[in-house]
C-alpha atoms as one frame of an Amber mdcrd trajectory, in Angstrom:
protein
-255.100 154.628 -31.333-252.582 153.078 -33.247-248.706 152.838 -31.908-246.439
 151.165 -34.707-243.040 150.052 -34.023-241.298 152.925 -35.299-243.296 154.936
 -32.263-241.460 152.273 -29.876-238.304 153.050 -27.814-236.904 150.498 -24.822
-234.883 151.211 -22.526-233.222 147.925 -22.426-233.331 144.745 -24.412-230.642
 142.305 -24.572-230.478 141.861 -28.363-227.143 140.326 -28.527-228.637 136.999
 -27.731-230.845 136.763 -30.557-227.824 137.948 -32.788-225.589 134.328 -31.617
-228.317 132.242 -29.752-227.271 129.716 -27.343-228.680 126.167 -28.655-230.771
 125.602 -25.207-232.032 129.165 -25.424-234.373 129.155 -28.937-237.254 130.093
 -26.473-235.525 133.572 -26.499-237.092 133.842 -29.935-240.494 134.601 -28.261
-239.571 137.890 -27.481-237.818 139.358 -30.252-236.125 138.920 -33.319-233.792
 141.084 -35.829-236.099 142.073 -38.218-238.758 143.144 -36.311-236.049 145.259
 -34.023-234.993 146.892 -36.960-238.600 148.645 -37.166-238.463 149.756 -34.140
-237.772 153.545 -33.572-234.568 152.723 -30.818-233.499 150.488 -28.035-230.654
 150.169 -25.227-228.841 147.358 -26.390-226.970 145.356 -23.017-223.731 143.397
 -23.594-223.102 140.704 -21.377-220.921 140.596 -17.985-217.667 138.509 -17.750
-217.359 138.846 -13.897-215.151 135.535 -13.655-212.901 136.215 -16.265-209.537
 138.382 -15.871-210.221 141.830 -16.201-208.148 141.401 -19.838-210.415 138.985
 -21.142-213.285 140.795 -20.198-212.186 143.347 -22.330-211.529 141.221 -25.151
-215.038 139.429 -24.723-216.696 142.798 -24.654-215.263 144.027 -27.476-216.491
 141.091 -29.367-220.232 141.595 -28.245-220.230 145.190 -29.275-218.635 144.250
 -32.877-221.684 141.704 -32.840-224.542 144.264 -31.745-222.544 146.996 -34.380
-223.033 144.383 -37.365-227.075 143.623 -37.051-228.480 144.012 -40.246-230.746
 146.976 -40.461-229.587 148.486 -37.316-227.110 151.668 -36.329-225.587 152.743
 -33.091-226.764 155.656 -31.773-223.266 157.904 -30.971-224.753 161.458 -30.897
-227.991 163.207 -30.480-228.091 163.518 -34.448-228.468 159.605 -35.033-232.046
 159.263 -33.363-234.088 159.657 -36.672-235.389 156.860 -38.653-235.816 153.340
 -37.230-233.408 150.617 -36.099-231.415 152.472 -34.048-229.418 150.887 -30.969
-227.847 152.894 -28.052-225.200 150.570 -26.528-225.388 149.768 -22.757-222.758
 147.973 -20.748-224.291 145.911 -17.749-222.016 145.302 -14.928-218.341 146.644
 -14.903-216.335 143.787 -13.297-213.238 145.156 -15.276-212.491 148.454 -13.407
-211.194 147.124  -9.878-208.645 149.733  -9.225-208.268 153.692  -9.513-206.037
 153.517 -12.397-208.527 151.318 -14.380-210.859 154.586 -14.615-209.409 155.407
 -17.945-211.414 152.927 -19.131-214.288 154.850 -19.412-212.797 156.456 -22.226
-212.238 153.301 -23.999-215.908 152.690 -23.182-217.251 155.943 -25.009-214.724
 155.605 -27.914-215.952 152.005 -29.075-219.492 153.007 -28.868-220.852 152.855
 -25.482-223.254 155.569 -24.406-224.936 154.129 -21.315-223.531 152.593 -18.131
-224.520 150.199 -15.484-222.208 150.197 -12.889-223.597 146.671 -11.339-224.929
 143.859 -12.225-226.306 140.664 -10.013-222.756 140.242  -8.236-220.988 142.634
  -5.607-217.783 144.254  -7.745-215.579 147.196  -7.052-217.943 149.797  -7.192
-220.884 148.464  -5.197-223.194 145.942  -3.882-225.245 143.578  -6.706-228.762
 142.649  -6.284-227.985 139.160  -5.649-224.948 139.936  -3.772-224.526 141.353
  -0.406-227.558 143.825   1.047-225.439 145.648   3.145-222.607 146.689   0.525
-222.865 150.001  -0.974-221.283 152.538  -3.397-217.709 152.091  -2.849-215.306
 155.161  -2.788-213.915 153.825  -6.584-217.747 153.868  -7.620-218.090 157.309
  -6.673-215.426 157.969  -9.075-216.633 156.166 -11.381-220.030 157.922 -11.687
-218.301 161.228 -11.661-216.172 160.465 -14.177-218.540 158.343 -16.293-221.257
 161.748 -15.869-218.153 164.006 -17.307-217.611 162.120 -20.356-221.050 162.481
 -21.028-222.597 158.532 -20.261-225.936 157.954 -19.121-225.776 155.974 -15.739
-228.450 153.260 -14.590-228.841 151.881 -11.247-230.675 148.724 -12.306-229.094
 145.536 -11.137-227.647 147.307  -7.920-228.894 146.691  -4.777-231.257 148.616
  -2.118-228.574 150.395  -0.685-226.170 150.899  -3.216-229.009 152.223  -5.319
-229.458 154.950  -2.398-225.901 155.935  -2.358-226.014 156.464  -6.061-229.048
 158.784  -5.891-227.520 160.408  -3.003-224.540 161.563  -5.196-226.909 162.127
  -8.108-228.844 164.949  -6.178-225.843 166.576  -5.092-224.303 166.815  -8.072
-227.513 167.836 -10.179-227.102 164.508 -12.290-229.309 162.389 -13.628-229.705
 158.832 -12.251-231.796 156.343 -14.238-233.463 152.903 -13.756-233.740 151.198
 -16.720-235.722 147.899 -16.343-237.133 146.203 -13.644-239.998 146.564 -11.034
-241.109 148.135  -7.484-240.364 146.442  -4.374-239.943 143.154  -3.998-240.121
 140.431  -7.348-242.478 137.781  -6.885-239.657 135.215  -7.608-237.189 135.816
  -4.692-234.076 134.474  -6.477-233.714 138.252  -8.083-232.810 139.416  -4.624
-233.130 143.355  -4.409-233.650 143.539  -7.852-236.503 145.978  -7.353-236.921
 150.050  -7.183-238.152 150.711  -3.667-240.939 153.247  -4.138-239.494 155.924
  -2.106-236.514 155.792  -4.227-238.410 156.148  -7.374-239.789 159.731  -6.178
-235.950 160.698  -5.600-235.144 159.221  -8.985-237.454 161.840 -10.404-236.177
 164.286  -8.383-232.618 163.726 -10.331-234.154 164.163 -13.968-233.909 160.478
 -14.691-236.197 157.867 -16.233-237.725 154.743 -14.459-238.271 151.676 -16.916
-240.578 149.077 -16.192-240.472 145.440 -17.191-243.514 143.518 -18.237-241.691
 139.985 -17.158-243.296 137.134 -14.692-240.464 136.644 -12.412-240.459 140.268
 -10.985-244.031 140.279 -11.174-246.170 137.355 -10.470-249.215 139.009 -12.126
-249.698 141.416 -15.302-252.363 143.265 -12.828-249.281 144.469 -10.773-247.181
 145.426 -13.561-250.666 147.814 -14.824-250.672 148.695 -10.724-246.799 150.148
 -11.075-247.188 152.547 -13.977-250.449 153.456 -12.892-248.614 154.890  -9.367
-245.500 156.099 -11.176-247.497 158.000 -13.973-249.289 159.508 -10.931-246.079
 160.819  -9.442-244.330 161.906 -13.162-246.255 160.485 -15.988-243.224 162.421
 -17.901-240.440 160.392 -16.181-241.733 156.633 -16.348-241.100 154.234 -19.756
-240.524 150.878 -21.544-237.818 148.792 -20.455-238.637 145.389 -21.497-235.633
 143.166 -20.920-237.030 141.409 -23.966-234.497 138.306 -24.986-233.300 139.054
 -21.583-236.085 137.192 -19.979-234.288 133.978 -18.688-235.499 132.851 -15.450
-239.479 131.965 -15.649-242.409 133.517 -13.601-244.306 131.702 -10.349-246.376
 129.616 -13.242-243.176 128.590 -15.101-243.661 131.164 -17.738-241.563 133.941
 -19.309-243.771 135.943 -21.121-247.400 137.538 -20.121-250.260 136.729 -22.416
-250.649 140.634 -22.417-247.463 141.482 -23.706-245.828 138.510 -25.817-242.805
 139.972 -26.318-242.224 143.163 -29.040-245.370 142.082 -31.093-247.518 142.696
 -28.442-246.395 146.207 -27.338-248.664 147.710 -30.194-251.754 145.691 -28.294
-250.565 146.993 -24.910-250.322 150.582 -25.640-254.063 150.654 -26.898-254.837
 148.875 -23.593-252.486 151.906 -21.601-254.608 154.504 -23.694-257.878 153.257
 -22.780-256.652 153.532 -19.192-254.281 156.791 -18.989-255.155 158.139 -22.310
-253.413 158.420 -25.578-250.908 161.018 -24.611-249.303 158.889 -21.829-249.437
 155.857 -23.727-247.320 157.350 -26.662-244.817 159.077 -24.070-244.257 155.427
 -22.083-244.243 153.640 -25.214-241.226 155.668 -27.037-241.812 159.353 -27.256
-240.053 160.083 -23.467-237.321 158.125 -24.037-236.541 159.347 -27.131-236.932
 163.157 -26.194-234.991 162.699 -23.415-232.384 161.443 -25.635-232.396 164.237
 -27.822-232.159 166.651 -25.102-229.074 164.718 -24.028-225.414 166.161 -25.698
-224.252 162.104 -26.339
């Protein structure tokens, strides 16, 4: 079985790092580069968080990153489902919303849509006005403002992602998604507890994965040593989710966002060394679960989901 780059759709990358690489993060080029990214079917490109800045400055910095990402050579933004053909498709994802601090700020959801975002992750690792982050207060759940945010984001047509929220906030978001009949996603990460404890409540609890599937959402898994410790654990987590619902588990690599090393100091597994390792990894999945699942996991499921959305 051959999986080509054009078959790959990735639920989460931090491609912005590669487009403006800090001098101390040259190692990120080991995970992905722009020419190869342009050969992929598509991926969700995340913008950064500026939690320590005043809200107005956050918006300025965010718009600057959007312009940087949109200008990547050989790639185009996905703004509607008609933009999914070919390769080099980027769907903008805002990872952490720290500039919505009061109910009057909810109008910024429309601004996010207008400048090109189609996917939102309300929380990042730090707590914010919407809820609790993975490394924040584990007792902090989704706030009333967070509920208003989610309702308005769904109404506008956004994909909503609970990766980086703590467990209580994930549970609250799932409760709301199930009541409203709207999908909620977990774009990139792992199940249960991380191998490296500094990631906090970064994982998705197994019972919550079942509820995620009930919403119609997708669960993306990242081959990150810091999350998993061993590659065998990654394969086991794929198998666990595939046995529950093989049509809702997908690839969410977090490539170029893999900054923290794993238990042995490594940032990549030898079994999947960056985007260049995905075709070989796909063949390995095919040997375990069959070709149909491997193709679905590596891109077909995510692309089909987007094709069915009214972006």
